MARDO-712786 format. One record per residue (C-alpha): x, y, z. Coordinates in Angstrom, 1 decimal. Layout:
BEGIN
+--------+--------+--------+
:      X :      Y :      Z :
+--------+--------+--------+
:      X :      Y :      Z :
...
+--------+--------+--------+
//
This chain:
BEGIN
+--------+--------+--------+
:      X :      Y :      Z :
+--------+--------+--------+
:    0.0 :    0.0 :    0.0 :
:    1.4 :    3.4 :   -1.0 :
:    1.8 :    6.1 :    1.5 :
:    0.2 :    9.5 :    1.0 :
:    3.5 :   11.1 :    0.0 :
:    4.1 :    8.3 :   -2.5 :
:    0.7 :    8.7 :   -4.0 :
:    1.3 :   12.5 :   -4.3 :
:    4.8 :   12.0 :   -5.8 :
:    3.3 :    9.8 :   -8.5 :
:    0.6 :   12.3 :   -9.4 :
:    0.6 :   14.3 :  -12.6 :
:   -0.5 :   17.7 :  -11.7 :
:   -1.7 :   20.2 :  -14.3 :
:   -0.1 :   23.6 :  -14.5 :
:   -1.9 :   26.0 :  -12.2 :
:   -3.2 :   28.3 :  -15.0 :
:   -5.2 :   25.3 :  -16.4 :
:   -6.7 :   24.7 :  -13.0 :
:   -7.5 :   28.4 :  -12.7 :
:   -9.5 :   28.4 :  -15.9 :
:  -12.0 :   26.0 :  -14.3 :
:  -13.2 :   28.9 :  -12.1 :
:  -12.8 :   31.7 :  -14.7 :
:   -9.4 :   32.9 :  -13.5 :
:   -6.7 :   33.6 :  -16.2 :
:   -2.9 :   34.1 :  -16.2 :
:   -3.2 :   37.8 :  -15.6 :
:   -5.1 :   37.1 :  -12.4 :
:   -2.4 :   35.0 :  -10.9 :
:    0.9 :   35.4 :   -9.1 :
:    2.6 :   32.0 :   -9.8 :
:    4.8 :   30.2 :   -7.3 :
:    6.3 :   27.7 :   -9.7 :
:    4.1 :   25.6 :  -12.0 :
:    1.6 :   24.3 :   -9.5 :
:    0.9 :   27.0 :   -7.0 :
:   -0.3 :   30.6 :   -7.3 :
:   -1.8 :   33.4 :   -5.4 :
:   -4.7 :   35.5 :   -6.7 :
:   -3.6 :   39.0 :   -7.6 :
:   -5.0 :   41.8 :   -5.4 :
:   -6.5 :   43.6 :   -8.3 :
:   -8.6 :   40.5 :   -9.2 :
:   -9.6 :   40.0 :   -5.6 :
:  -10.8 :   43.6 :   -5.3 :
:  -12.8 :   43.2 :   -8.5 :
:  -14.4 :   39.9 :   -7.4 :
:  -15.2 :   41.0 :   -3.8 :
:  -16.7 :   44.4 :   -4.8 :
:  -18.9 :   42.8 :   -7.5 :
:  -22.4 :   42.9 :   -5.8 :
:  -24.0 :   41.6 :   -9.0 :
:  -22.1 :   38.3 :   -8.9 :
:  -24.1 :   35.8 :   -6.8 :
:  -22.4 :   33.6 :   -4.2 :
:  -22.2 :   29.9 :   -4.5 :
:  -23.4 :   27.5 :   -1.9 :
:  -21.1 :   27.0 :    1.2 :
:  -20.7 :   23.4 :    2.5 :
:  -19.2 :   23.0 :    5.9 :
:  -17.5 :   19.7 :    6.8 :
:  -17.0 :   18.9 :   10.5 :
:  -16.6 :   15.7 :   12.5 :
:  -17.1 :   13.8 :   15.7 :
:  -14.5 :   14.0 :   18.4 :
:  -11.1 :   13.0 :   17.0 :
:   -9.4 :    9.7 :   18.2 :
:   -6.1 :    8.0 :   17.5 :
:   -8.0 :    5.9 :   14.9 :
:   -8.4 :    8.9 :   12.6 :
:  -11.5 :   10.5 :   11.1 :
:  -10.4 :   11.9 :    7.8 :
:  -12.3 :   15.2 :    7.7 :
:  -10.0 :   16.7 :    5.1 :
:  -10.1 :   13.5 :    3.1 :
:  -13.9 :   13.6 :    3.0 :
:  -13.8 :   17.4 :    2.1 :
:  -11.5 :   16.8 :   -0.8 :
:  -13.3 :   13.6 :   -2.0 :
:  -16.6 :   15.5 :   -1.8 :
:  -15.3 :   18.4 :   -4.0 :
:  -14.0 :   15.8 :   -6.5 :
:  -17.4 :   14.0 :   -6.4 :
:  -19.2 :   17.2 :   -7.1 :
:  -17.0 :   17.9 :  -10.0 :
:  -17.7 :   14.4 :  -11.4 :
:  -21.4 :   15.5 :  -11.3 :
:  -20.3 :   18.4 :  -13.6 :
:  -20.7 :   21.0 :  -10.9 :
:  -18.5 :   24.1 :  -10.7 :
:  -16.8 :   23.5 :   -7.3 :
:  -13.9 :   24.8 :   -5.3 :
:  -12.3 :   23.9 :   -1.9 :
:  -11.4 :   26.4 :    0.8 :
:   -9.1 :   24.8 :    3.3 :
:   -6.5 :   25.7 :    5.9 :
:   -2.8 :   25.7 :    5.5 :
:   -0.9 :   23.0 :    7.5 :
:    1.4 :   24.0 :   10.3 :
:    4.9 :   22.7 :   10.6 :
:    4.3 :   21.8 :   14.2 :
:    2.1 :   18.8 :   13.7 :
:    3.9 :   17.9 :   10.5 :
:    7.1 :   17.3 :   12.5 :
:    5.2 :   16.2 :   15.6 :
:    2.5 :   13.6 :   15.8 :
:   -0.8 :   14.7 :   14.1 :
:    0.6 :   14.9 :   10.6 :
:   -0.4 :   17.3 :    7.8 :
:   -3.6 :   18.6 :    6.5 :
:   -3.8 :   17.7 :    2.8 :
:   -6.1 :   14.8 :    2.9 :
:   -5.1 :   11.2 :    2.3 :
:   -5.1 :    8.3 :   -0.2 :
:   -6.8 :    9.3 :   -3.4 :
:   -8.4 :   12.4 :   -1.9 :
:   -5.5 :   14.8 :   -1.5 :
:   -4.5 :   18.3 :   -2.5 :
:   -1.2 :   18.6 :   -4.2 :
:    1.7 :   19.3 :   -4.3 :
:    1.3 :   17.6 :   -0.9 :
:    4.9 :   18.0 :    0.3 :
:    5.1 :   21.7 :   -0.5 :
:    1.7 :   22.5 :    1.0 :
:    2.6 :   20.7 :    4.2 :
:    6.0 :   22.3 :    4.6 :
:    6.9 :   25.9 :    3.5 :
:    4.1 :   26.4 :    0.8 :
:    4.1 :   30.0 :   -0.2 :
:    5.5 :   31.3 :    3.0 :
:    2.3 :   32.7 :    4.6 :
:    2.9 :   31.3 :    8.0 :
:    6.5 :   32.5 :    8.0 :
:    5.2 :   36.0 :    7.2 :
:    2.8 :   35.7 :   10.1 :
:    5.7 :   34.7 :   12.4 :
:    7.8 :   37.6 :   11.2 :
:    5.1 :   40.2 :   11.6 :
:    4.3 :   38.8 :   15.1 :
:    7.9 :   38.9 :   16.3 :
:    8.6 :   42.3 :   14.8 :
:    5.9 :   43.7 :   17.1 :
:    7.6 :   41.9 :   20.0 :
:   10.9 :   43.3 :   19.1 :
:    9.4 :   46.8 :   18.9 :
:    8.0 :   46.4 :   22.4 :
:   11.3 :   45.5 :   23.9 :
:   13.2 :   48.1 :   21.9 :
:   10.7 :   50.8 :   23.1 :
:   11.3 :   49.7 :   26.7 :
:   15.1 :   49.9 :   26.3 :
:   15.0 :   53.4 :   24.9 :
:   13.1 :   55.1 :   27.7 :
:    9.7 :   53.4 :   27.9 :
:    7.8 :   56.5 :   27.0 :
:    4.5 :   54.5 :   26.9 :
:    5.1 :   53.5 :   30.5 :
:    5.0 :   49.7 :   29.9 :
:    4.6 :   47.6 :   33.1 :
:    7.1 :   44.9 :   32.1 :
:    5.2 :   42.3 :   34.2 :
:    2.0 :   43.0 :   32.2 :
:    3.2 :   42.7 :   28.6 :
:    0.5 :   40.6 :   26.9 :
:    1.8 :   40.0 :   23.4 :
:    3.8 :   36.8 :   22.9 :
:    6.5 :   35.8 :   20.5 :
:    5.8 :   32.8 :   18.3 :
:    7.4 :   30.1 :   16.1 :
:    5.7 :   27.5 :   13.8 :
:    7.1 :   24.5 :   15.5 :
:    6.3 :   22.4 :   18.6 :
:    8.9 :   23.4 :   21.2 :
:    7.8 :   23.1 :   24.8 :
:   11.1 :   24.6 :   26.0 :
:    9.9 :   28.0 :   24.7 :
:    6.6 :   28.1 :   26.7 :
:    8.2 :   30.0 :   29.6 :
:   11.5 :   31.7 :   29.1 :
:   13.5 :   34.8 :   30.3 :
:   14.7 :   37.1 :   27.6 :
:   17.3 :   39.9 :   27.4 :
:   19.9 :   38.2 :   29.6 :
:   23.5 :   39.3 :   29.4 :
:   23.4 :   42.9 :   30.6 :
:   21.6 :   46.1 :   29.7 :
:   23.0 :   46.1 :   26.2 :
:   20.5 :   43.3 :   25.4 :
:   17.5 :   45.1 :   26.8 :
:   15.5 :   44.7 :   30.0 :
:   15.3 :   41.1 :   31.2 :
:   11.7 :   39.8 :   31.6 :
:    9.6 :   36.7 :   31.4 :
:    8.4 :   35.8 :   27.9 :
:    6.1 :   33.1 :   26.5 :
:    5.9 :   31.7 :   23.0 :
:    2.8 :   30.5 :   21.1 :
:    2.9 :   28.3 :   18.1 :
:    2.4 :   30.6 :   15.1 :
:   -1.0 :   29.2 :   14.2 :
:   -2.3 :   30.1 :   17.7 :
:   -1.0 :   33.7 :   17.4 :
:   -3.4 :   36.6 :   17.2 :
:   -1.8 :   37.6 :   13.9 :
:   -2.9 :   34.3 :   12.3 :
:   -6.4 :   34.9 :   13.6 :
:   -6.4 :   38.5 :   12.3 :
:   -5.2 :   37.4 :    8.9 :
:   -7.9 :   34.8 :    8.7 :
:  -10.7 :   37.2 :    9.7 :
:   -9.6 :   40.3 :    7.9 :
:  -11.7 :   41.3 :    4.8 :
:   -8.9 :   43.3 :    3.0 :
:   -5.7 :   45.2 :    3.7 :
:   -7.5 :   48.2 :    5.2 :
:   -9.3 :   45.9 :    7.7 :
:   -6.1 :   44.1 :    8.4 :
:   -4.4 :   47.3 :    9.4 :
:   -7.4 :   48.4 :   11.5 :
:   -7.3 :   45.0 :   13.4 :
:   -3.5 :   45.2 :   13.9 :
:   -4.0 :   48.7 :   15.4 :
:   -6.4 :   47.2 :   18.0 :
:   -4.1 :   44.6 :   19.4 :
:   -3.6 :   45.2 :   23.1 :
:    0.1 :   44.5 :   23.6 :
:    0.4 :   45.4 :   27.3 :
:   -0.6 :   47.6 :   30.2 :
:    1.0 :   50.7 :   31.6 :
:    1.7 :   51.4 :   35.3 :
:   -1.9 :   52.7 :   35.7 :
:   -3.4 :   49.4 :   34.4 :
:   -4.6 :   50.9 :   31.2 :
:   -4.2 :   49.1 :   27.8 :
:   -1.4 :   49.9 :   25.4 :
:   -2.1 :   49.2 :   21.7 :
:    0.0 :   48.2 :   18.7 :
:   -0.9 :   51.5 :   17.2 :
:    0.8 :   53.3 :   20.1 :
:    4.1 :   51.8 :   18.9 :
:    3.4 :   52.8 :   15.2 :
:    3.9 :   49.1 :   14.4 :
:    1.0 :   48.6 :   12.0 :
:    2.5 :   49.8 :    8.8 :
:    5.5 :   47.6 :    8.9 :
:    3.5 :   44.6 :   10.0 :
:    1.0 :   45.0 :    7.2 :
:    3.9 :   45.4 :    4.7 :
:    5.2 :   41.9 :    5.8 :
:    1.7 :   40.5 :    5.6 :
:    0.5 :   42.0 :    2.3 :
:    1.2 :   39.0 :    0.1 :
:    0.2 :   36.5 :    2.9 :
:   -3.3 :   38.1 :    2.6 :
:   -3.6 :   36.7 :   -0.9 :
:   -5.3 :   33.3 :   -1.1 :
:   -3.3 :   30.4 :   -2.5 :
:   -4.6 :   28.3 :   -5.4 :
:   -3.6 :   24.6 :   -5.8 :
:   -5.4 :   21.4 :   -7.0 :
:   -6.7 :   18.0 :   -5.9 :
:   -5.4 :   14.8 :   -7.4 :
:   -8.4 :   15.0 :   -9.7 :
:   -7.5 :   18.6 :  -10.6 :
:  -10.3 :   20.3 :   -8.7 :
:   -9.4 :   23.9 :   -7.8 :
:   -8.6 :   24.4 :   -4.1 :
:   -7.9 :   27.6 :   -2.1 :
:   -5.6 :   26.9 :    0.8 :
:   -5.2 :   29.9 :    3.1 :
:   -4.7 :   30.5 :    6.8 :
:   -4.2 :   27.9 :    9.4 :
:   -5.5 :   28.5 :   13.0 :
:   -5.9 :   25.4 :   15.1 :
:   -9.4 :   24.8 :   16.4 :
:   -8.3 :   23.4 :   19.8 :
:   -6.4 :   26.6 :   20.6 :
:   -7.6 :   29.1 :   18.0 :
:  -10.7 :   29.5 :   15.9 :
:  -10.0 :   26.7 :   13.4 :
:  -11.1 :   28.1 :   10.0 :
:   -9.6 :   29.0 :    6.6 :
:   -9.6 :   32.7 :    5.8 :
:  -12.7 :   34.9 :    5.2 :
:  -11.1 :   36.3 :    2.1 :
:  -10.5 :   32.8 :    0.6 :
:  -14.1 :   31.8 :    1.4 :
:  -15.5 :   35.0 :   -0.2 :
:  -13.3 :   34.5 :   -3.3 :
:  -14.2 :   30.9 :   -3.7 :
:  -17.9 :   31.7 :   -3.3 :
:  -17.7 :   34.3 :   -6.1 :
:  -16.0 :   31.8 :   -8.5 :
:  -17.8 :   28.5 :   -7.9 :
:  -21.3 :   27.3 :   -7.5 :
:  -20.3 :   25.0 :   -4.6 :
:  -17.6 :   25.7 :   -2.0 :
:  -16.4 :   23.0 :    0.4 :
:  -14.7 :   24.2 :    3.6 :
:  -14.0 :   22.6 :    6.9 :
:  -13.8 :   23.5 :   10.6 :
:  -11.0 :   22.0 :   12.7 :
:  -11.3 :   19.0 :   14.9 :
:  -14.7 :   17.9 :   16.3 :
:  -17.9 :   19.9 :   15.9 :
:  -17.7 :   21.0 :   19.5 :
:  -14.6 :   23.0 :   18.7 :
:  -14.5 :   23.7 :   15.0 :
:  -18.2 :   24.0 :   14.1 :
:  -19.1 :   26.0 :   17.2 :
:  -16.3 :   28.5 :   16.3 :
:  -17.3 :   28.5 :   12.7 :
:  -20.8 :   29.8 :   13.6 :
:  -19.9 :   31.9 :   16.7 :
:  -16.7 :   33.5 :   15.4 :
:  -16.3 :   33.1 :   11.6 :
:  -20.0 :   33.3 :   10.8 :
:  -20.6 :   36.1 :   13.3 :
:  -17.8 :   38.2 :   12.0 :
:  -18.2 :   37.5 :    8.2 :
:  -21.9 :   36.9 :    7.8 :
:  -21.0 :   33.6 :    6.0 :
:  -23.1 :   30.6 :    7.1 :
:  -23.2 :   27.2 :    5.5 :
:  -25.9 :   25.9 :    3.2 :
:  -25.2 :   22.4 :    4.4 :
:  -23.2 :   20.8 :    7.2 :
:  -21.6 :   17.3 :    7.0 :
:  -20.6 :   15.5 :   10.1 :
:  -17.8 :   13.0 :    9.4 :
:  -17.7 :    9.8 :   11.4 :
:  -15.9 :    6.5 :   11.2 :
:  -16.7 :    3.1 :   12.6 :
:  -13.2 :    2.9 :   14.1 :
:  -13.7 :    6.2 :   16.0 :
:  -17.1 :    5.2 :   17.3 :
:  -15.5 :    1.9 :   18.6 :
:  -12.8 :    3.9 :   20.4 :
:  -15.4 :    6.1 :   22.0 :
:  -17.1 :    2.9 :   23.0 :
:  -14.0 :    1.7 :   24.9 :
:  -12.1 :   -0.4 :   22.3 :
:   -8.3 :    0.0 :   22.3 :
:   -6.6 :    1.0 :   19.0 :
:   -5.0 :   -2.4 :   18.5 :
:   -8.4 :   -4.1 :   18.6 :
:  -10.2 :   -1.8 :   16.2 :
:  -10.1 :   -4.2 :   13.2 :
:  -12.3 :   -6.7 :   15.1 :
:  -16.1 :   -6.4 :   14.6 :
:  -17.7 :   -5.0 :   17.8 :
:  -21.3 :   -3.9 :   17.4 :
:  -21.8 :   -3.1 :   21.0 :
:  -18.9 :   -0.7 :   21.0 :
:  -20.3 :    1.0 :   17.9 :
:  -23.6 :    1.5 :   19.7 :
:  -21.9 :    2.7 :   22.9 :
:  -19.6 :    5.1 :   21.0 :
:  -22.5 :    6.5 :   19.0 :
:  -23.3 :    8.7 :   22.1 :
:  -20.4 :   11.0 :   20.9 :
:  -21.9 :   11.4 :   17.4 :
:  -25.4 :   11.9 :   18.8 :
:  -24.1 :   14.8 :   20.9 :
:  -22.5 :   16.5 :   17.9 :
:  -25.8 :   16.1 :   15.9 :
:  -27.7 :   17.7 :   18.8 :
:  -25.2 :   20.5 :   19.0 :
:  -25.3 :   21.3 :   15.3 :
:  -29.1 :   21.5 :   15.3 :
:  -28.8 :   24.3 :   17.9 :
:  -27.4 :   26.5 :   15.1 :
:  -30.5 :   26.2 :   13.0 :
:  -29.0 :   23.8 :   10.5 :
:  -29.9 :   20.1 :    9.8 :
:  -26.7 :   18.1 :    9.4 :
:  -26.1 :   14.7 :    7.8 :
:  -23.4 :   12.2 :    8.4 :
:  -20.6 :   11.0 :    6.1 :
:  -19.3 :    7.6 :    7.3 :
:  -15.7 :    7.6 :    6.1 :
:  -15.2 :    3.9 :    5.4 :
:  -12.1 :    2.0 :    6.3 :
:  -11.3 :   -1.4 :    4.8 :
:  -11.6 :   -3.1 :    8.3 :
:  -15.2 :   -1.9 :    8.7 :
:  -17.7 :   -4.7 :    8.5 :
:  -20.9 :   -4.3 :    6.5 :
:  -22.9 :   -5.0 :    9.7 :
:  -21.1 :   -2.2 :   11.6 :
:  -21.7 :    0.3 :    8.8 :
:  -25.4 :   -0.6 :    8.7 :
:  -25.6 :   -0.2 :   12.5 :
:  -24.3 :    3.3 :   12.2 :
:  -26.7 :    4.1 :    9.5 :
:  -29.6 :    2.7 :   11.6 :
:  -28.6 :    4.7 :   14.7 :
:  -28.4 :    7.8 :   12.6 :
:  -31.9 :    7.0 :   11.2 :
:  -33.2 :    6.9 :   14.8 :
:  -31.9 :   10.4 :   15.2 :
:  -33.7 :   11.4 :   11.9 :
:  -30.3 :   12.0 :   10.3 :
:  -29.2 :   10.6 :    6.9 :
:  -25.9 :    8.8 :    6.8 :
:  -23.9 :    8.2 :    3.6 :
:  -21.0 :    5.8 :    3.3 :
:  -18.0 :    7.4 :    1.6 :
:  -14.8 :    5.9 :    0.1 :
:  -12.8 :    8.9 :   -0.8 :
:   -9.5 :    7.6 :    0.6 :
:   -9.6 :    4.5 :   -1.7 :
:  -11.5 :    5.8 :   -4.7 :
:  -11.3 :    9.6 :   -4.7 :
:  -14.2 :   11.5 :   -6.2 :
:  -15.8 :    8.3 :   -7.4 :
:  -16.1 :    7.1 :   -3.8 :
:  -17.9 :   10.3 :   -2.9 :
:  -20.6 :   10.5 :   -5.6 :
:  -23.4 :    9.5 :   -3.2 :
:  -22.1 :   12.0 :   -0.7 :
:  -22.1 :   14.7 :   -3.4 :
:  -25.7 :   13.9 :   -4.5 :
:  -26.9 :   13.9 :   -0.9 :
:  -25.2 :   17.3 :   -0.3 :
:  -27.0 :   18.9 :   -3.2 :
:  -30.2 :   17.4 :   -2.0 :
:  -29.6 :   18.6 :    1.5 :
:  -28.9 :   22.2 :    0.3 :
:  -32.2 :   22.2 :   -1.5 :
:  -34.0 :   20.9 :    1.6 :
:  -32.4 :   23.5 :    3.8 :
:  -33.5 :   26.2 :    1.4 :
:  -37.1 :   24.9 :    1.5 :
:  -37.0 :   24.7 :    5.3 :
:  -35.9 :   28.3 :    5.3 :
:  -34.5 :   27.9 :    8.8 :
:  -32.6 :   31.0 :   10.0 :
:  -29.1 :   30.0 :   11.0 :
:  -27.9 :   31.7 :   14.1 :
:  -25.1 :   31.9 :   16.6 :
:  -25.3 :   30.3 :   20.1 :
:  -25.3 :   33.5 :   22.1 :
:  -25.9 :   37.2 :   21.7 :
:  -23.1 :   39.7 :   21.7 :
:  -24.8 :   41.5 :   24.7 :
:  -24.3 :   38.5 :   27.1 :
:  -21.5 :   39.0 :   29.7 :
:  -18.3 :   37.1 :   29.0 :
:  -18.9 :   34.6 :   31.7 :
:  -22.4 :   33.9 :   30.5 :
:  -21.0 :   33.2 :   27.0 :
:  -18.4 :   30.8 :   28.4 :
:  -21.1 :   29.0 :   30.4 :
:  -23.4 :   28.8 :   27.5 :
:  -20.8 :   27.0 :   25.4 :
:  -19.7 :   24.7 :   28.3 :
:  -23.2 :   23.7 :   29.3 :
:  -24.9 :   23.6 :   25.9 :
:  -22.1 :   22.3 :   23.6 :
:  -19.8 :   20.4 :   26.0 :
:  -22.4 :   18.9 :   28.3 :
:  -21.0 :   20.5 :   31.5 :
:  -23.2 :   21.2 :   34.5 :
:  -21.3 :   24.3 :   35.5 :
:  -18.1 :   26.2 :   35.1 :
:  -15.3 :   27.0 :   37.6 :
:  -12.7 :   29.8 :   37.3 :
:   -9.3 :   30.4 :   38.7 :
:   -8.8 :   33.6 :   40.6 :
:   -6.6 :   35.0 :   37.8 :
:   -9.2 :   34.2 :   35.1 :
:  -12.0 :   35.9 :   37.2 :
:   -9.8 :   39.0 :   37.5 :
:   -9.0 :   39.0 :   33.8 :
:  -12.7 :   38.7 :   32.9 :
:  -13.5 :   41.6 :   35.2 :
:  -10.7 :   43.7 :   33.6 :
:  -11.8 :   43.0 :   30.0 :
:  -15.3 :   44.0 :   30.9 :
:  -14.0 :   47.2 :   32.4 :
:  -12.0 :   47.9 :   29.3 :
:  -15.1 :   47.5 :   27.1 :
:  -14.6 :   44.0 :   25.6 :
:  -17.6 :   42.2 :   27.0 :
:  -19.3 :   42.2 :   23.6 :
:  -16.7 :   40.0 :   22.0 :
:  -17.3 :   36.3 :   21.3 :
:  -15.5 :   33.5 :   23.1 :
:  -12.9 :   31.2 :   21.7 :
:  -12.4 :   28.2 :   23.9 :
:   -9.0 :   26.5 :   24.0 :
:   -9.3 :   22.9 :   25.2 :
:   -8.3 :   19.4 :   24.2 :
:   -9.6 :   18.2 :   20.9 :
:   -9.7 :   14.6 :   22.1 :
:  -12.9 :   14.9 :   24.2 :
:  -16.0 :   17.0 :   24.2 :
:  -15.0 :   17.9 :   27.7 :
:  -11.7 :   19.5 :   28.9 :
:  -10.3 :   16.1 :   29.9 :
:   -8.7 :   14.2 :   27.0 :
:   -9.4 :   10.9 :   28.7 :
:  -13.2 :   11.3 :   28.8 :
:  -14.5 :    9.7 :   25.6 :
:  -18.1 :    9.4 :   24.4 :
:  -20.4 :   12.1 :   25.6 :
:  -19.4 :   13.2 :   29.1 :
:  -22.0 :   15.3 :   31.0 :
:  -22.8 :   16.7 :   34.4 :
:  -19.2 :   17.8 :   35.2 :
:  -17.6 :   21.1 :   36.1 :
:  -15.8 :   22.8 :   33.2 :
:  -12.7 :   24.6 :   34.5 :
:  -11.4 :   27.9 :   33.1 :
:   -7.7 :   28.2 :   33.9 :
:   -6.7 :   31.3 :   31.9 :
:   -8.2 :   34.2 :   29.9 :
:   -6.5 :   36.0 :   27.0 :
:   -7.6 :   38.9 :   25.0 :
:   -7.3 :   38.9 :   21.2 :
:   -8.8 :   42.4 :   20.6 :
:   -7.5 :   42.7 :   17.0 :
:   -9.0 :   39.4 :   16.0 :
:  -12.1 :   40.3 :   17.9 :
:  -12.5 :   37.5 :   20.5 :
:  -11.6 :   36.4 :   24.0 :
:   -9.7 :   33.2 :   24.5 :
:  -10.7 :   31.0 :   27.4 :
:   -8.3 :   28.2 :   28.2 :
:   -9.4 :   25.0 :   29.9 :
:   -7.7 :   22.0 :   31.4 :
:   -4.2 :   21.1 :   30.4 :
:   -4.3 :   22.8 :   27.0 :
:   -1.2 :   24.8 :   26.0 :
:   -0.8 :   27.2 :   23.1 :
:    2.8 :   26.0 :   22.5 :
:    2.6 :   22.2 :   21.9 :
:    5.5 :   19.8 :   22.6 :
:    6.9 :   17.0 :   20.5 :
:    6.1 :   13.4 :   21.2 :
:    8.6 :   10.8 :   22.2 :
:    9.2 :    9.8 :   18.5 :
:    8.6 :   13.0 :   16.4 :
:    7.5 :   12.5 :   12.8 :
:   10.5 :   14.7 :   11.9 :
:   12.8 :   11.7 :   12.6 :
:   11.3 :    9.8 :    9.7 :
:   11.4 :   12.6 :    7.1 :
:   14.2 :   12.8 :    4.5 :
:   14.9 :   14.2 :    1.0 :
:   17.1 :   12.6 :   -1.7 :
:   19.5 :   14.3 :   -4.1 :
:   16.7 :   14.9 :   -6.6 :
:   14.7 :   16.8 :   -4.0 :
:   12.1 :   14.0 :   -3.5 :
:   10.8 :   14.0 :    0.1 :
:   10.0 :   10.7 :    1.8 :
:    8.5 :    9.8 :    5.2 :
:    6.0 :   12.7 :    5.1 :
:    3.0 :   10.5 :    6.1 :
+--------+--------+--------+
//
């Protein structure tokens, strides 16, 4: 059996201008990055996004049940669905996130799909791609350097060095950088202070880039970043350092969506990459808007399970952009259901109907959650070769009991051909949703206090009975309310491996206390981050990092990348 990178290496991609023609883009609209990658020129973006006469396509959101070590294949299903729609002669485009180097070199892997449902060039997309995340890292760390430089040369803004809020970042898993001391070695190196690193995809700059509508909006959001407090406890902003112009200059090309293709030559925008367990988990607003102007159907995804990704898609991405899905697909696998039912990974190939039934509680909870947003989801069962027909039928039967349609997909093995039924069901579901005319909505109103928003998510989506707060998080919520940020939405940072805050609680935990351990403000992005449990915004590497298996030969061919 070929690995994903071997399948990708054997693919025969078409030059990017040929892919662009499928969605009415032409060479003059592109900034090419080699033969198979391109960015959309800013002039074309402005033309598209200002054209009010051009109708939007239909937006399809792909989300999933709670991830397990067995794998769910959300990206694989998204890509297979897009290829399936194109096989039905539909004008379709993907809008996906860029992979981070952290998980590529760590344990999770990349984000380009798998098997016969991949976006290519897989190795380039998973590694440096067009440099967007590097630009985000540079802009972020420029602001940090300006802060410390300002303090060294007189501290006119009166920074309290114990209350500097903006963190440095790097796009790698490196636990040693979570808590460090900088500027050691004497005053020539600045003022020593505690510093903390985020992984770049959890940075506020990444969130800002993904939510900004254009360069003007980007600069306005950068201006609003609260970088620290003065000695009087008042906020200091990035605009006070006159940092915005230089940061925007670094980010100007990163703002342009990247165009690539699937193995079956379906156009795919890949842009932005915030994690859903520690950030808001969506591709960029500008990529989604561009795709919707160019295609009749746009397939996008929300990171990790629906409790994280889909909730944030509605409550942050949808609230900020006004873009809501015309259909929502909930990806599940028999293997994941069995793990949620208590089966160990090494035993997943054995038929176990009772474990499927038990683990279905997790999928049922996600179905219930999605319905709270005014949308009727349906289930895509991502089939593995070890799944028995009886197990698959049991999942479909359990979904039927919940009045939810469930479609078996085989995108990993068969590409678009294995997702034809899924594509047909998606089109049908879009039409049904239009007839139902249900008004999609967010989970809570802007006017709710910050604590009430946190408690709404925890009790409604996560199944908690109540919420606890550390003394520090209580104080921070009070401060943010005093500063006028109580109208912002909440971005929960928690484990992706459970609906709860505890990675060991599988299935559908309920009746517990959801702990809030820390609160962080992302004023430029426009949300408040609430951290829960053992989650950390700078991940660490596993005992055997994937990086140890990656190599490149004299011809530049990469191996070991999944």
